[in-house]
N, C-alpha and C positions, 0 to 999 in steps of 0.2 A: 475530490481528490482521488488519487490512484490508490486502490486497496487490494490487498491479497487476503481473501477471506478463507476461513477454515471450512471450505466446501469442496466437493469433487469438481464442480464446474470451475471454481476459481483457481484450481490447480492448473487448469489449461488456459483460462481466459482472465484478462485483467478486469477487475471490478472498478467501477466509477461511482463514487459516493458524492452526494450533494445535499446540503442542508441550507435551507433558506426559510427563516421564520420557523414555523411549525412543520414545514414540509421536508421530509427526508426521503431520498430515493437512492437505491443502489441498482445499477444495471451492469451488464457485462459487455465488454467491447472486444478489442483486438486480442489475439492469443499472445501469451508471454513468448518471447523469442526462444527461451530454453525449451518450451513445450513443443515447438515445431522444428527443433534441431538447428536453429540459427546459431552460428558461433558467437562468442562474446565480441562486442564492438571494440575497436581499438581505443585505448584510453587517451584522452587529451589532458594535458598537464593542468589546465585551469578548472577541470571538472572532476568531482569525486567519482570513484569507480561505481558503476551501477550494476556490476556483475560480481556476485559473490558465490563461491562454491559452497554447498552443492546445489543451491537454489537458483543460480543464474540471475536473471533480471527480475525475479519476483520480489516485490517490496510494497510498502505502504507509504504514501506521501500525502499528508494532509496539511491544509492551510487553515488556521483558525483566525477569524477576524471579528473583533467586537470591542466593546468599551467596558471598562471596570470589571474585567475578568480576573480571576485569581489563577495565576500561572501554575502554582503548585497543585491546586485542585483539579485543573484541567489535565495536567500531566498525570496525576494519580488515576483519574477516571479513564484516560486512554490506555495507560499501562495495565489497568485491570482487565482490559479487553483482549490483551495479547494471549493467544493460545499457548499452552505448554506442550512439550513433546508428548506427554501422556494423553493429552486431549486429542 
């Protein structure tokens, strides 16, 4: 999935996270549009906005696929990973 990590590099570049079995990788890819001065894309009615001030297009998008998973536990674990303004 697409991730915005709490690192200096991720402030400029999109992170890509992948988990398969016990193997987890995070790599950096394209720069965020806001980091290189690209203007916000025009909004299309059928798509939610991907640009939010003041962070532009920076965001995290994860897809979780599995069987017999507890939605509340997964949500709580992911929300515990979100950095606060003080961090």
